[in-house]
N, CA, C and O atoms as a printed pandas DataFrame, in Angstrom:
     atom_number atom_name residue_name chain_id  residue_number  x_coord  y_coord  z_coord
0              1         N          MET        A               1    0.839   -1.179    0.000
1              2        CA          MET        A               1    0.000    0.000    0.000
2              3         C          MET        A               1    0.886    1.246    0.000
3              4         O          MET        A               1    1.724    1.418    0.886
4              5         N          GLY        A               2    0.702    2.095   -0.976
5              6        CA          GLY        A               2    1.557    3.257   -1.082
6              7         C          GLY        A               2    0.905    4.557   -0.679
7              8         O          GLY        A               2    1.608    5.555   -0.521
8              9         N          SER        A               3   -0.386    4.598   -0.507
9             10        CA          SER        A               3   -1.026    5.873   -0.212
10            11         C          SER        A               3   -2.054    5.719    0.901
11            12         O          SER        A               3   -2.459    4.611    1.251
12            13         N          THR        A               4   -2.458    6.840    1.436
13            14        CA          THR        A               4   -3.481    6.845    2.474
14            15         C          THR        A               4   -4.795    6.292    1.943
15            16         O          THR        A               4   -5.502    5.578    2.655
16            17         N          THR        A               5   -5.124    6.615    0.708
17            18        CA          THR        A               5   -6.362    6.118    0.101
18            19         C          THR        A               5   -6.349    4.598    0.010
19            20         O          THR        A               5   -7.328    3.940    0.363
20            21         N          CYS        A               6   -5.236    4.040   -0.467
21            22        CA          CYS        A               6   -5.133    2.573   -0.569
22            23         C          CYS        A               6   -5.233    1.925    0.811
23            24         O          CYS        A               6   -5.883    0.892    0.973
24            25         N          ALA        A               7   -4.587    2.536    1.798
25            26        CA          ALA        A               7   -4.643    1.993    3.162
26            27         C          ALA        A               7   -6.076    2.033    3.689
27            28         O          ALA        A               7   -6.531    1.084    4.328
28            29         N          GLY        A               8   -6.787    3.130    3.424
29            30        CA          GLY        A               8   -8.180    3.249    3.858
30            31         C          GLY        A               8   -9.075    2.209    3.209
31            32         O          GLY        A               8   -9.940    1.630    3.866
32            33         N          ILE        A               9   -8.867    1.972    1.917
33            34        CA          ILE        A               9   -9.650    0.960    1.203
34            35         C          ILE        A               9   -9.375   -0.425    1.777
35            36         O          ILE        A               9  -10.298   -1.221    1.950
36            37         N          LYS        A              10   -8.107   -0.715    2.072
37            38        CA          LYS        A              10   -7.761   -2.016    2.651
38            39         C          LYS        A              10   -8.412   -2.191    4.020
39            40         O          LYS        A              10   -8.938   -3.263    4.320
40            41         N          ILE        A              11   -8.384   -1.155    4.851
41            42        CA          ILE        A              11   -9.008   -1.243    6.178
42            43         C          ILE        A              11  -10.506   -1.504    6.043
43            44         O          ILE        A              11  -11.055   -2.362    6.734
44            45         N          LEU        A              12  -11.164   -0.764    5.156
45            46        CA          LEU        A              12  -12.603   -0.983    4.952
46            47         C          LEU        A              12  -12.886   -2.396    4.463
47            48         O          LEU        A              12  -13.833   -3.036    4.919
48            49         N          ASN        A              13  -12.072   -2.880    3.542
49            50        CA          ASN        A              13  -12.242   -4.241    3.039
50            51         C          ASN        A              13  -12.081   -5.252    4.174
51            52         O          ASN        A              13  -12.867   -6.193    4.283
52            53         N          ASP        A              14  -11.064   -5.061    5.021
53            54        CA          ASP        A              14  -10.847   -5.963    6.159
54            55         C          ASP        A              14  -12.028   -5.923    7.129
55            56         O          ASP        A              14  -12.449   -6.962    7.639
56            57         N          ILE        A              15  -12.560   -4.734    7.384
57            58        CA          ILE        A              15  -13.709   -4.596    8.288
58            59         C          ILE        A              15  -14.911   -5.346    7.732
59            60         O          ILE        A              15  -15.564   -6.096    8.457
60            61         N          TYR        A              16  -15.210   -5.149    6.439
61            62        CA          TYR        A              16  -16.349   -5.838    5.834
62            63         C          TYR        A              16  -16.152   -7.351    5.847
63            64         O          TYR        A              16  -17.101   -8.104    6.063
64            65         N          SER        A              17  -14.913   -7.793    5.616
65            66        CA          SER        A              17  -14.629   -9.240    5.648
66            67         C          SER        A              17  -14.878   -9.812    7.033
67            68         O          SER        A              17  -15.494  -10.869    7.175
68            69         N          TYR        A              18  -14.396   -9.109    8.062
69            70        CA          TYR        A              18  -14.606   -9.576    9.441
70            71         C          TYR        A              18  -16.079   -9.531    9.826
71            72         O          TYR        A              18  -16.564  -10.429   10.514
72            73         N          LEU        A              19  -16.800   -8.491    9.390
73            74        CA          LEU        A              19  -18.222   -8.384    9.712
74            75         C          LEU        A              19  -19.025   -9.510    9.062
75            76         O          LEU        A              19  -20.065   -9.910    9.584
76            77         N          ALA        A              20  -18.555  -10.017    7.941
77            78        CA          ALA        A              20  -19.238  -11.146    7.291
78            79         C          ALA        A              20  -19.118  -12.413    8.138
79            80         O          ALA        A              20  -19.962  -13.304    8.052
80            81         N          GLN        A              21  -18.053  -12.489    8.969
81            82        CA          GLN        A              21  -17.822  -13.669    9.799
82            83         C          GLN        A              21  -18.271  -13.466   11.246
83            84         O          GLN        A              21  -18.702  -14.412   11.906
84            85         N          TYR        A              22  -18.167  -12.247   11.727
85            86        CA          TYR        A              22  -18.439  -11.949   13.143
86            87         C          TYR        A              22  -19.462  -10.829   13.243
87            88         O          TYR        A              22  -19.790  -10.192   12.243
88            89         N          GLN        A              23  -19.969  -10.586   14.453
89            90        CA          GLN        A              23  -20.974   -9.548   14.647
90            91         C          GLN        A              23  -20.369   -8.163   14.819
91            92         O          GLN        A              23  -21.040   -7.161   14.571
92            93         N          TYR        A              24  -19.120   -8.091   15.236
93            94        CA          TYR        A              24  -18.507   -6.788   15.475
94            95         C          TYR        A              24  -17.009   -6.852   15.178
95            96         O          TYR        A              24  -16.417   -7.926   15.075
96            97         N          VAL        A              25  -16.422   -5.663   15.043
97            98        CA          VAL        A              25  -14.991   -5.530   14.765
98            99         C          VAL        A              25  -14.428   -4.476   15.711
99           100         O          VAL        A              25  -15.022   -3.413   15.889
100          101         N          HIS        A              26  -13.294   -4.771   16.310
101          102        CA          HIS        A              26  -12.587   -3.771   17.120
102          103         C          HIS        A              26  -11.525   -3.117   16.246
103          104         O          HIS        A              26  -10.786   -3.807   15.545
104          105         N          LEU        A              27  -11.446   -1.803   16.283
105          106        CA          LEU        A              27  -10.450   -1.077   15.506
106          107         C          LEU        A              27   -9.795   -0.040   16.408
107          108         O          LEU        A              27  -10.483    0.746   17.059
108          109         N          VAL        A              28   -8.497   -0.037   16.447
109          110        CA          VAL        A              28   -7.745    0.973   17.181
110          111         C          VAL        A              28   -7.003    1.810   16.155
111          112         O          VAL        A              28   -6.247    1.268   15.349
112          113         N          ALA        A              29   -7.204    3.110   16.170
113          114        CA          ALA        A              29   -6.538    4.009   15.231
114          115         C          ALA        A              29   -5.737    5.051   16.009
115          116         O          ALA        A              29   -6.220    5.621   16.987
116          117         N          LEU        A              30   -4.531    5.283   15.568
117          118        CA          LEU        A              30   -3.659    6.266   16.208
118          119         C          LEU        A              30   -3.378    7.398   15.232
119          120         O          LEU        A              30   -3.080    7.156   14.063
120          121         N          ASP        A              31   -3.472    8.618   15.706
121          122        CA          ASP        A              31   -3.154    9.790   14.888
122          123         C          ASP        A              31   -1.716   10.187   15.192
123          124         O          ASP        A              31   -1.424   10.712   16.266
124          125         N          MET        A              32   -0.822    9.936   14.243
125          126        CA          MET        A              32    0.599   10.217   14.446
126          127         C          MET        A              32    1.030   11.532   13.794
127          128         O          MET        A              32    2.228   11.794   13.689
128          129         N          THR        A              33    0.090   12.358   13.359
129          130        CA          THR        A              33    0.455   13.564   12.621
130          131         C          THR        A              33    1.305   14.523   13.442
131          132         O          THR        A              33    2.196   15.172   12.895
132          133         N          LYS        A              34    1.053   14.623   14.715
133          134        CA          LYS        A              34    1.827   15.547   15.557
134          135         C          LYS        A              34    3.167   14.965   15.993
135          136         O          LYS        A              34    4.037   15.696   16.465
136          137         N          ALA        A              35    3.337   13.660   15.838
137          138        CA          ALA        A              35    4.596   13.031   16.246
138          139         C          ALA        A              35    5.775   13.642   15.505
139          140         O          ALA        A              35    6.848   13.809   16.087
140          141         N          PHE        A              36    5.599   13.976   14.248
141          142        CA          PHE        A              36    6.683   14.538   13.457
142          143         C          PHE        A              36    7.041   15.958   13.902
143          144         O          PHE        A              36    8.167   16.407   13.688
144          145         N          ASP        A              37    6.096   16.662   14.515
145          146        CA          ASP        A              37    6.342   18.025   14.980
146          147         C          ASP        A              37    7.176   18.081   16.247
147          148         O          ASP        A              37    7.752   19.123   16.562
148          149         N          THR        A              38    7.250   16.979   16.976
149          150        CA          THR        A              38    7.877   16.998   18.295
150          151         C          THR        A              38    9.284   16.407   18.319
151          152         O          THR        A              38    9.930   16.412   19.367
152          153         N          ILE        A              39    9.761   15.907   17.210
153          154        CA          ILE        A              39   11.097   15.294   17.174
154          155         C          ILE        A              39   12.152   16.394   17.192
155          156         O          ILE        A              39   12.155   17.277   16.335
156          157         N          SER        A              40   13.038   16.333   18.166
157          158        CA          SER        A              40   14.107   17.348   18.211
158          159         C          SER        A              40   15.174   16.990   17.191
159          160         O          SER        A              40   15.474   15.818   16.964
160          161         N          HIS        A              41   15.739   18.022   16.581
161          162        CA          HIS        A              41   16.785   17.808   15.586
162          163         C          HIS        A              41   18.003   17.129   16.210
163          164         O          HIS        A              41   18.647   16.298   15.569
164          165         N          SER        A              42   18.316   17.474   17.444
165          166        CA          SER        A              42   19.477   16.850   18.095
166          167         C          SER        A              42   19.243   15.354   18.304
167          168         O          SER        A              42   20.195   14.575   18.238
168          169         N          SER        A              43   18.000   14.934   18.555
169          170        CA          SER        A              43   17.688   13.505   18.700
170          171         C          SER        A              43   17.881   12.767   17.378
171          172         O          SER        A              43   18.376   11.640   17.355
172          173         N          ILE        A              44   17.494   13.399   16.295
173          174        CA          ILE        A              44   17.667   12.795   14.976
174          175         C          ILE        A              44   19.153   12.606   14.682
175          176         O          ILE        A              44   19.585   11.533   14.261
176          177         N          ILE        A              45   19.919   13.657   14.908
177          178        CA          ILE        A              45   21.357   13.609   14.615
178          179         C          ILE        A              45   22.047   12.576   15.501
179          180         O          ILE        A              45   22.877   11.802   15.023
180          181         N          MET        A              46   21.710   12.560   16.776
181          182        CA          MET        A              46   22.313   11.594   17.686
182          183         C          MET        A              46   21.919   10.167   17.283
183          184         O          MET        A              46   22.761    9.269   17.279
184          185         N          GLY        A              47   20.653    9.962   16.948
185          186        CA          GLY        A              47   20.195    8.643   16.532
186          187         C          GLY        A              47   20.889    8.164   15.269
187          188         O          GLY        A              47   21.284    7.002   15.174
188          189         N          LEU        A              48   21.039    9.060   14.296
189          190        CA          LEU        A              48   21.736    8.691   13.067
190          191         C          LEU        A              48   23.187    8.327   13.327
191          192         O          LEU        A              48   23.698    7.354   12.772
192          193         N          SER        A              49   23.844    9.103   14.165
193          194        CA          SER        A              49   25.271    8.861   14.411
194          195         C          SER        A              49   25.507    7.551   15.147
195          196         O          SER        A              49   26.622    7.028   15.117
196          197         N          GLN        A              50   24.490    7.007   15.808
197          198        CA          GLN        A              50   24.637    5.758   16.551
198          199         C          GLN        A              50   24.313    4.517   15.722
199          200         O          GLN        A              50   24.507    3.396   16.192
200          201         N          ILE        A              51   23.828    4.701   14.507
201          202        CA          ILE        A              51   23.490    3.557   13.658
202          203         C          ILE        A              51   24.749    3.083   12.951
203          204         O          ILE        A              51   25.395    3.840   12.226
204          205         N          GLU        A              52   25.081    1.837   13.171
205          206        CA          GLU        A              52   26.259    1.250   12.536
206          207         C          GLU        A              52   26.039    1.189   11.035
207          208         O          GLU        A              52   24.997    0.724   10.574
208          209         N          GLY        A              53   27.007    1.654   10.282
209          210        CA          GLY        A              53   26.929    1.605    8.829
210          211         C          GLY        A              53   26.537    2.913    8.176
211          212         O          GLY        A              53   26.631    3.043    6.955
212          213         N          ILE        A              54   26.098    3.884    8.961
213          214        CA          ILE        A              54   25.752    5.195    8.399
214          215         C          ILE        A              54   27.040    5.989    8.196
215          216         O          ILE        A              54   27.858    6.114    9.107
216          217         N          SER        A              55   27.201    6.513    7.010
217          218        CA          SER        A              55   28.386    7.301    6.685
218          219         C          SER        A              55   28.349    8.628    7.453
219          220         O          SER        A              55   27.283    9.226    7.602
220          221         N          PRO        A              56   29.508    9.092    7.940
221          222        CA          PRO        A              56   29.558   10.413    8.579
222          223         C          PRO        A              56   29.120   11.523    7.626
223          224         O          PRO        A              56   28.633   12.563    8.069
224          225         N          PHE        A              57   29.290   11.310    6.328
225          226        CA          PHE        A              57   28.850   12.309    5.350
226          227         C          PHE        A              57   27.332   12.464    5.379
227          228         O          PHE        A              57   26.816   13.572    5.227
228          229         N          VAL        A              58   26.611   11.349    5.574
229          230        CA          VAL        A              58   25.148   11.401    5.666
230          231         C          VAL        A              58   24.731   12.149    6.920
231          232         O          VAL        A              58   23.836   12.994    6.881
232          233         N          VAL        A              59   25.387   11.833    8.040
233          234        CA          VAL        A              59   25.073   12.515    9.299
234          235         C          VAL        A              59   25.335   14.017    9.154
235          236         O          VAL        A              59   24.527   14.830    9.605
236          237         N          ASN        A              60   26.446   14.388    8.535
237          238        CA          ASN        A              60   26.755   15.813    8.329
238          239         C          ASN        A              60   25.742   16.472    7.404
239          240         O          ASN        A              60   25.352   17.617    7.629
240          241         N          TRP        A              61   25.313   15.758    6.363
241          242        CA          TRP        A              61   24.339   16.317    5.438
242          243         C          TRP        A              61   23.017   16.593    6.165
243          244         O          TRP        A              61   22.433   17.668    6.022
244          245         N          VAL        A              62   22.558   15.613    6.942
245          246        CA          VAL        A              62   21.304   15.779    7.686
246          247         C          VAL        A              62   21.451   16.919    8.698
247          248         O          VAL        A              62   20.536   17.726    8.864
248          249         N          THR        A              63   22.589   16.984    9.367
249          250        CA          THR        A              63   22.843   18.064   10.328
250          251         C          THR        A              63   22.734   19.420    9.639
251          252         O          THR        A              63   22.088   20.331   10.155
252          253         N          ASN        A              64   23.363   19.553    8.477
253          254        CA          ASN        A              64   23.286   20.820    7.733
254          255         C          ASN        A              64   21.871   21.105    7.247
255          256         O          ASN        A              64   21.430   22.255    7.251
256          257         N          PHE        A              65   21.157   20.058    6.826
257          258        CA          PHE        A              65   19.790   20.224    6.354
258          259         C          PHE        A              65   18.875   20.735    7.469
259          260         O          PHE        A              65   18.033   21.605    7.248
260          261         N          LEU        A              66   19.056   20.179    8.672
261          262        CA          LEU        A              66   18.181   20.548    9.790
262          263         C          LEU        A              66   18.610   21.849   10.480
263          264         O          LEU        A              66   17.796   22.503   11.133
264          265         N          SER        A              67   19.873   22.220   10.336
265          266        CA          SER        A              67   20.370   23.427   11.008
266          267         C          SER        A              67   19.644   24.662   10.490
267          268         O          SER        A              67   19.432   24.828    9.288
268          269         N          HIS        A              68   19.279   25.499   11.408
269          270        CA          HIS        A              68   18.639   26.779   11.092
270          271         C          HIS        A              68   17.344   26.605   10.295
271          272         O          HIS        A              68   17.034   27.410    9.417
272          273         N          SER        A              69   16.588   25.541   10.611
273          274        CA          SER        A              69   15.283   25.353    9.974
274          275         C          SER        A              69   14.381   26.504   10.356
275          276         O          SER        A              69   14.367   26.951   11.503
276          277         N          ARG        A              70   13.627   26.977    9.378
277          278        CA          ARG        A              70   12.696   28.079    9.625
278          279         C          ARG        A              70   11.317   27.673    9.134
279          280         O          ARG        A              70   11.167   27.035    8.092
280          281         N          HIS        A              71   10.322   28.057    9.907
281          282        CA          HIS        A              71    8.942   27.727    9.568
282          283         C          HIS        A              71    8.086   28.973    9.665
283          284         O          HIS        A              71    8.380   29.892   10.429
284          285         N          CYS        A              72    7.015   28.988    8.873
285          286        CA          CYS        A              72    6.022   30.052    8.978
286          287         C          CYS        A              72    4.639   29.409    8.870
287          288         O          CYS        A              72    4.513   28.237    8.513
288          289         N          THR        A              73    3.627   30.174    9.176
289          290        CA          THR        A              73    2.249   29.702    9.087
290          291         C          THR        A              73    1.502   30.550    8.079
291          292         O          THR        A              73    1.590   31.778    8.096
292          293         N          CYS        A              74    0.759   29.883    7.195
293          294        CA          CYS        A              74   -0.088   30.583    6.229
294          295         C          CYS        A              74   -1.542   30.265    6.560
295          296         O          CYS        A              74   -1.918   29.103    6.713
296          297         N          TYR        A              75   -2.356   31.319    6.667
297          298        CA          TYR        A              75   -3.766   31.133    6.984
298          299         C          TYR        A              75   -4.577   32.215    6.308
299          300         O          TYR        A              75   -4.352   33.406    6.524
300          301         N          LYS        A              76   -5.532   31.788    5.479
301          302        CA          LYS        A              76   -6.434   32.696    4.768
302          303         C          LYS        A              76   -5.668   33.815    4.056
303          304         O          LYS        A              76   -6.029   34.988    4.143
304          305         N          GLY        A              77   -4.619   33.428    3.359
305          306        CA          GLY        A              77   -3.853   34.388    2.573
306          307         C          GLY        A              77   -2.847   35.209    3.362
307          308         O          GLY        A              77   -2.106   35.998    2.776
308          309         N          GLN        A              78   -2.804   35.042    4.651
309          310        CA          GLN        A              78   -1.849   35.773    5.487
310          311         C          GLN        A              78   -0.700   34.841    5.866
311          312         O          GLN        A              78   -0.921   33.668    6.168
312          313         N          THR        A              79    0.506   35.356    5.851
313          314        CA          THR        A              79    1.676   34.564    6.207
314          315         C          THR        A              79    2.379   35.214    7.383
315          316         O          THR        A              79    2.641   36.416    7.389
316          317         N          SER        A              80    2.678   34.389    8.381
317          318        CA          SER        A              80    3.405   34.898    9.545
318          319         C          SER        A              80    4.876   35.081    9.178
319          320         O          SER        A              80    5.314   34.681    8.099
320          321         N          GLY        A              81    5.613   35.679   10.074
321          322        CA          GLY        A              81    7.053   35.764    9.891
322          323         C          GLY        A              81    7.685   34.400   10.103
323          324         O          GLY        A              81    7.086   33.513   10.711
324          325         N          TYR        A              82    8.882   34.243    9.606
325          326        CA          TYR        A              82    9.605   32.980    9.784
326          327         C          TYR        A              82   10.262   32.945   11.150
327          328         O          TYR        A              82   10.835   33.936   11.602
328          329         N          LEU        A              83   10.175   31.791   11.804
329          330        CA          LEU        A              83   10.836   31.578   13.088
330          331         C          LEU        A              83   11.746   30.357   12.970
331          332         O          LEU        A              83   11.379   29.358   12.353
332          333         N          GLU        A              84   12.921   30.447   13.561
333          334        CA          GLU        A              84   13.841   29.324   13.564
334          335         C          GLU        A              84   13.355   28.289   14.571
335          336         O          GLU        A              84   12.851   28.642   15.638
336          337         N          THR        A              85   13.506   27.020   14.234
337          338        CA          THR        A              85   13.056   25.948   15.113
338          339         C          THR        A              85   14.119   24.859   15.204
339          340         O          THR        A              85   14.915   24.671   14.284
340          341         N          ASN        A              86   14.121   24.158   16.309
341          342        CA          ASN        A              86   15.075   23.061   16.490
342          343         C          ASN        A              86   14.365   21.715   16.628
343          344         O          ASN        A              86   14.936   20.754   17.142
344          345         N          GLN        A              87   13.133   21.657   16.172
345          346        CA          GLN        A              87   12.396   20.395   16.220
346          347         C          GLN        A              87   11.434   20.317   15.051
347          348         O          GLN        A              87   11.106   21.317   14.413
348          349         N          GLY        A              88   10.994   19.097   14.793
349          350        CA          GLY        A              88   10.043   18.856   13.721
350          351         C          GLY        A              88   10.730   18.525   12.415
351          352         O          GLY        A              88   11.836   18.991   12.142
352          353         N          VAL        A              89   10.063   17.715   11.612
353          354        CA          VAL        A              89   10.521   17.367   10.275
354          355         C          VAL        A              89    9.368   17.576    9.311
355          356         O          VAL        A              89    8.204   17.580    9.712
356          357         N          LEU        A              90    9.694   17.749    8.051
357          358        CA          LEU        A              90    8.667   18.002    7.057
358          359         C          LEU        A              90    7.774   16.782    6.875
359          360         O          LEU        A              90    8.250   15.692    6.556
360          361         N          LYS        A              91    6.493   16.972    7.079
361          362        CA          LYS        A              91    5.549   15.883    6.843
362          363         C          LYS        A              91    5.491   15.625    5.343
363          364         O          LYS        A              91    5.499   16.556    4.537
364          365         N          GLY        A              92    5.434   14.365    4.987
365          366        CA          GLY        A              92    5.363   14.012    3.584
366          367         C          GLY        A              92    6.719   13.930    2.904
367          368         O          GLY        A              92    6.809   13.518    1.747
368          369         N          SER        A              93    7.768   14.316    3.606
369          370        CA          SER        A              93    9.101   14.228    3.007
370          371         C          SER        A              93    9.617   12.802    3.098
371          372         O          SER        A              93    9.192   12.034    3.961
372          373         N          ILE        A              94   10.515   12.457    2.223
373          374        CA          ILE        A              94   11.093   11.117    2.223
374          375         C          ILE        A              94   11.849   10.881    3.521
375          376         O          ILE        A              94   11.754    9.803    4.108
376          377         N          GLY        A              95   12.592   11.871    3.971
377          378        CA          GLY        A              95   13.382   11.712    5.189
378          379         C          GLY        A              95   12.569   11.744    6.460
379          380         O          GLY        A              95   12.971   11.148    7.460
380          381         N          GLY        A              96   11.426   12.428    6.452
381          382        CA          GLY        A              96   10.644   12.605    7.671
382          383         C          GLY        A              96   10.312   11.318    8.387
383          384         O          GLY        A              96   10.515   11.206    9.596
384          385         N          THR        A              97    9.799   10.340    7.652
385          386        CA          THR        A              97    9.447    9.061    8.253
386          387         C          THR        A              97   10.682    8.335    8.764
387          388         O          THR        A              97   10.667    7.757    9.850
388          389         N          LYS        A              98   11.749    8.367    7.976
389          390        CA          LYS        A              98   12.989    7.696    8.391
390          391         C          LYS        A              98   13.570    8.364    9.638
391          392         O          LYS        A              98   14.058    7.674   10.534
392          393         N          TYR        A              99   13.527    9.685    9.708
393          394        CA          TYR        A              99   14.036   10.386   10.892
394          395         C          TYR        A              99   13.236    9.978   12.127
395          396         O          TYR        A              99   13.798    9.753   13.199
396          397         N          TYR        A             100   11.918    9.886   11.959
397          398        CA          TYR        A             100   11.076    9.472   13.082
398          399         C          TYR        A             100   11.464    8.069   13.547
399          400         O          TYR        A             100   11.561    7.817   14.748
400          401         N          CYS        A             101   11.686    7.160   12.601
401          402        CA          CYS        A             101   12.084    5.796   12.945
402          403         C          CYS        A             101   13.446    5.767   13.627
403          404         O          CYS        A             101   13.663    4.978   14.546
404          405         N          VAL        A             102   14.354    6.614   13.187
405          406        CA          VAL        A             102   15.680    6.682   13.815
406          407         C          VAL        A             102   15.537    7.058   15.284
407          408         O          VAL        A             102   16.175    6.459   16.150
408          409         N          VAL        A             103   14.712    8.037   15.556
409          410        CA          VAL        A             103   14.542    8.504   16.934
410          411         C          VAL        A             103   13.877    7.437   17.797
411          412         O          VAL        A             103   14.182    7.322   18.983
412          413         N          THR        A             104   12.987    6.671   17.223
413          414        CA          THR        A             104   12.303    5.637   17.993
414          415         C          THR        A             104   13.040    4.298   17.956
415          416         O          THR        A             104   12.494    3.270   18.356
416          417         N          ASN        A             105   14.284    4.319   17.473
417          418        CA          ASN        A             105   15.155    3.136   17.456
418          419         C          ASN        A             105   14.575    1.969   16.676
419          420         O          ASN        A             105   14.676    0.825   17.119
420          421         N          SER        A             106   13.970    2.231   15.526
421          422        CA          SER        A             106   13.393    1.136   14.763
422          423         C          SER        A             106   14.006    1.001   13.374
423          424         O          SER        A             106   13.420    0.359   12.502
424          425         N          VAL        A             107   15.170    1.594   13.157
425          426        CA          VAL        A             107   15.816    1.488   11.851
426          427         C          VAL        A             107   17.165    0.814   12.014
427          428         O          VAL        A             107   17.924    1.137   12.928
428          429         N          SER        A             108   17.456   -0.110   11.138
429          430        CA          SER        A             108   18.790   -0.690   11.083
430          431         C          SER        A             108   19.275   -0.628    9.641
431          432         O          SER        A             108   18.473   -0.616    8.708
432          433         N          VAL        A             109   20.569   -0.588    9.470
433          434        CA          VAL        A             109   21.140   -0.530    8.133
434          435         C          VAL        A             109   21.755   -1.880    7.820
435          436         O          VAL        A             109   22.613   -2.360    8.562
436          437         N          THR        A             110   21.320   -2.502    6.719
437          438        CA          THR        A             110   21.896   -3.785    6.335
438          439         C          THR        A             110   23.014   -3.592    5.330
439          440         O          THR        A             110   23.971   -4.366    5.323
440          441         N          ASP        A             111   22.920   -2.602    4.501
441          442        CA          ASP        A             111   24.012   -2.197    3.637
442          443         C          ASP        A             111   23.798   -0.752    3.253
443          444         O          ASP        A             111   22.801   -0.149    3.649
444          445         N          LYS        A             112   24.713   -0.185    2.491
445          446        CA          LYS        A             112   24.649    1.251    2.240
446          447         C          LYS        A             112   23.424    1.701    1.452
447          448         O          LYS        A             112   23.115    2.892    1.444
448          449         N          ASP        A             113   22.716    0.783    0.789
449          450        CA          ASP        A             113   21.570    1.163   -0.033
450          451         C          ASP        A             113   20.223    0.766    0.546
451          452         O          ASP        A             113   19.189    1.196    0.033
452          453         N          ASN        A             114   20.203   -0.047    1.610
453          454        CA          ASN        A             114   18.926   -0.562    2.096
454          455         C          ASN        A             114   18.736   -0.270    3.570
455          456         O          ASN        A             114   19.670   -0.372    4.365
456          457         N          TYR        A             115   17.513    0.095    3.926
457          458        CA          TYR        A             115   17.133    0.306    5.303
458          459         C          TYR        A             115   16.060   -0.709    5.642
459          460         O          TYR        A             115   15.169   -0.949    4.828
460          461         N          ASN        A             116   16.119   -1.309    6.812
461          462        CA          ASN        A             116   15.097   -2.250    7.248
462          463         C          ASN        A             116   14.381   -1.668    8.451
463          464         O          ASN        A             116   15.014   -1.118    9.352
464          465         N          ILE        A             117   13.078   -1.786    8.464
465          466        CA          ILE        A             117   12.282   -1.360    9.608
466          467         C          ILE        A             117   12.067   -2.596   10.480
467          468         O          ILE        A             117   11.500   -3.590   10.025
468          469         N          ARG        A             118   12.519   -2.534   11.731
469          470        CA          ARG        A             118   12.316   -3.642   12.662
470          471         C          ARG        A             118   10.983   -3.463   13.347
471          472         O          ARG        A             118   10.584   -2.340   13.656
472          473         N          ARG        A             119   10.294   -4.557   13.586
473          474        CA          ARG        A             119    9.013   -4.509   14.302
474          475         C          ARG        A             119    9.155   -5.200   15.616
475          476         O          ARG        A             119    8.194   -5.276   16.381
């Protein structure tokens, strides 16, 4: 499943399948949208540097990428000023999910091109 829509369709299909066999279905859903906002940049950098097999060049690149991050808020055509932040990663970015996994100690490197998510 590559998208939220596909995941939603699969969940609905699973619910209907279970309802065909049973009278009820238990579903637990977690909203992780704010989790990405609370990750400190120093935790990401420290987590990356502790993973065996990660090149120091990658750690330095991520450090430079996260350094002096600035964010603003846009609402109804109005944009706030930019403020520097030391936490949070871009939602929807390729690195965002991996950074979150690094902080929660669920990423291992098997070789320089592949990352495995441990469960």
